[in-house]
C-alpha positions in Angstrom: -13.2 5.2 -44.4 -10.7 5.5 -41.4 -13.7 5.5 -39.0 -15.1 2.3 -40.6 -11.8 0.5 -40.4 -11.4 1.4 -36.7 -14.9 0.3 -36.0 -14.3 -3.1 -37.5 -11.2 -3.6 -35.4 -13.1 -2.7 -32.4 -16.0 -5.0 -33.4 -13.5 -7.9 -34.1 -12.0 -7.5 -30.5 -15.3 -7.2 -28.9 -16.9 -10.3 -30.6 -13.8 -12.3 -29.8 -14.5 -11.6 -26.3 -18.2 -11.9 -26.1 -18.9 -14.8 -28.2 -17.9 -18.3 -28.0 -15.0 -19.6 -30.2 -15.1 -22.6 -32.4 -12.0 -24.0 -34.0 -10.7 -27.0 -35.9 -8.9 -29.5 -33.9 -5.0 -29.6 -34.5 -2.2 -32.1 -33.5 -0.2 -29.6 -31.7 -3.3 -27.8 -30.1 -2.7 -28.5 -26.3 -2.5 -25.2 -24.3 -2.5 -21.4 -24.5 1.2 -21.5 -23.8 2.3 -23.5 -26.9 -0.4 -23.0 -29.5 -1.7 -19.7 -30.9 -5.1 -21.0 -31.7 -5.5 -22.0 -28.0 -4.1 -18.6 -26.9 -7.1 -16.9 -28.8 -9.5 -19.3 -27.4 -8.3 -18.9 -23.9 -8.5 -15.1 -24.1 -12.0 -15.3 -25.3 -13.0 -17.7 -22.5 -11.5 -15.4 -19.7 -13.1 -12.4 -21.3 -16.5 -14.1 -21.4 -16.0 -15.1 -17.7 -15.4 -11.4 -16.8 -18.2 -9.9 -18.9 -20.8 -12.5 -17.9 -20.5 -12.1 -14.2 -23.0 -10.0 -12.4 -21.0 -9.0 -9.5 -19.5 -5.6 -9.4 -20.5 -2.4 -11.4 -20.1 -2.2 -15.2 -17.2 0.1 -14.7 -15.5 -2.5 -12.6 -16.1 -5.3 -15.2 -14.7 -3.0 -17.9 -11.7 -2.3 -15.7 -11.1 -6.2 -15.6 -11.6 -6.5 -19.2 -9.0 -3.8 -19.9 -6.6 -5.4 -17.6 -7.2 -8.8 -19.6 -6.4 -7.3 -22.8 -3.4 -5.3 -21.5 -1.9 -8.7 -20.6 -2.6 -10.2 -24.1 -1.8 -7.4 -26.4 1.9 -6.4 -26.8 1.0 -2.7 -26.3 4.6 -1.5 -26.0 5.5 -3.0 -29.4 2.4 -1.9 -31.1 2.7 1.7 -29.7 6.3 2.0 -30.9 5.6 0.7 -34.3 2.7 3.2 -34.9 4.8 6.2 -34.4 7.6 5.0 -36.7 10.7 7.0 -36.8 9.3 9.5 -34.4 10.2 7.1 -31.6 13.8 8.0 -31.9 13.1 11.7 -31.6 11.2 11.2 -28.4 13.0 11.9 -25.1 12.5 9.4 -22.2 9.6 11.4 -20.6 7.9 11.7 -23.9 8.1 8.0 -24.6 6.8 7.0 -21.2 4.0 9.4 -21.4 3.0 8.4 -24.9 3.2 4.7 -24.3 0.9 5.0 -21.2 -1.6 7.1 -23.0 -1.6 5.0 -26.1 -2.2 1.8 -24.2 -4.9 3.3 -22.1 -6.6 4.9 -25.1 -6.6 1.6 -27.1 -7.9 -0.4 -24.3 -10.6 2.1 -23.4 -11.7 2.4 -26.9 -12.2 -1.4 -27.2 -13.9 -1.8 -23.9 -16.1 0.9 -24.5 -17.6 -0.7 -27.7 -18.5 -3.9 -25.9 -22.2 -4.7 -26.3 -24.5 -7.7 -25.8 -24.2 -10.9 -27.8 -26.8 -10.7 -30.6 -26.2 -14.0 -32.4 -22.7 -13.3 -34.1 -20.5 -16.2 -34.7 -16.8 -16.1 -34.4 -15.0 -18.9 -36.1 -11.3 -19.8 -36.1 -10.6 -21.2 -39.5 -6.8 -21.9 -39.5 -3.5 -20.7 -38.4 -0.4 -19.9 -40.6 3.1 -18.8 -40.1 4.3 -15.2 -40.7 8.0 -14.8 -40.8 10.2 -16.7 -38.4 8.5 -15.6 -35.1 4.9 -14.9 -35.7 1.7 -16.9 -36.4 -1.5 -15.7 -37.9 -4.9 -17.1 -36.6 -7.4 -16.7 -39.2 -11.1 -16.1 -38.1 -14.4 -15.2 -39.7 -16.9 -13.1 -37.9 -20.6 -13.7 -39.2 -23.2 -11.1 -38.2 -27.0 -11.6 -37.8 -27.8 -9.5 -40.7 -25.9 -11.7 -42.9 -22.8 -9.6 -43.1 -19.4 -11.2 -42.5 -15.9 -10.2 -42.4 -12.5 -11.8 -41.9 -10.4 -10.9 -38.8 -7.0 -12.3 -38.5 -4.8 -12.1 -35.4 -1.0 -11.9 -35.5 0.5 -13.3 -32.5 4.2 -13.6 -31.2 5.8 -15.1 -28.2 7.0 -12.2 -25.9 8.6 -13.1 -22.6 7.7 -16.8 -23.3 4.0 -16.4 -23.9 1.9 -15.4 -26.9 0.7 -11.7 -27.3 -1.4 -10.1 -30.0 0.8 -7.7 -32.1 -1.7 -6.8 -34.8 -5.2 -7.4 -36.1 -6.0 -7.6 -39.8 -9.6 -6.9 -40.9 -10.3 -7.8 -44.5 -6.5 -7.8 -45.0 -6.2 -4.2 -43.5 -3.7 -4.0 -40.6 -4.8 -2.2 -37.4 -1.2 -1.2 -36.6 -0.6 0.1 -40.2 -3.9 2.0 -40.3 -3.1 3.7 -36.8 0.4 4.5 -38.0 -1.0 6.3 -41.0 -3.3 8.3 -38.8 -0.5 9.1 -36.2 1.8 10.1 -39.0 -0.5 12.8 -40.2 -0.8 14.3 -36.5 2.9 14.1 -36.0 3.7 15.9 -39.3 1.1 18.6 -38.3 1.5 19.0 -34.6 4.7 17.2 -33.5 5.2 14.7 -30.6 3.7 16.9 -27.9 0.7 17.5 -30.2 0.2 13.8 -30.6 0.4 13.2 -26.8 -1.9 16.0 -26.2 -4.5 14.6 -28.5 -4.1 11.1 -27.0 -4.8 12.7 -23.5 -7.9 14.3 -24.7 -9.1 11.0 -26.3 -8.4 9.2 -22.9 -10.3 11.9 -21.1 -13.4 11.9 -23.3 -13.6 8.0 -23.1 -13.3 8.3 -19.3 -16.0 10.8 -19.2 -18.3 8.7 -21.4 -17.9 5.7 -19.3 
């Protein structure tokens, strides 16, 4: 069940960045800097440009893609959330090492799952508010086999620009799912054990690429 959830999260990110985005016009949709719908659209357009170019190697294009996602995901906030109260138990060196490994693991995992476009449709349905600071951009991904699932993107302004802080696939939070997995590792192996596992995951993804 956990593997299936993680796969859906990766598919959602990959499809957002490989296929075109259609969305309903709204009165305040003017630029990525002031509207979350346009932020999602702009991210997709930039990623499509990176992935569709034929210059450079596949690894170079994947590196460009990871850098793009690194700019548009609030990785520090997500990384801190998924370790919960263990963050306060980490010393400065552990925090720095963990955040670097977590960010690289997530970005490598998403970029490694990128594939060719095979007829999927990614549609922005609407946006809604979530609390005082956040918006949810609601989307629907329709696959060629007739399968479809909802993927909703929670965005927040960080340093005066929107960033993704969570993805919900069929109502299930990426951050909460990851927090549950990490909690089990932390309880059994501790902070250094989690860092060691993340380092191994990053290493395996690097070897695979």
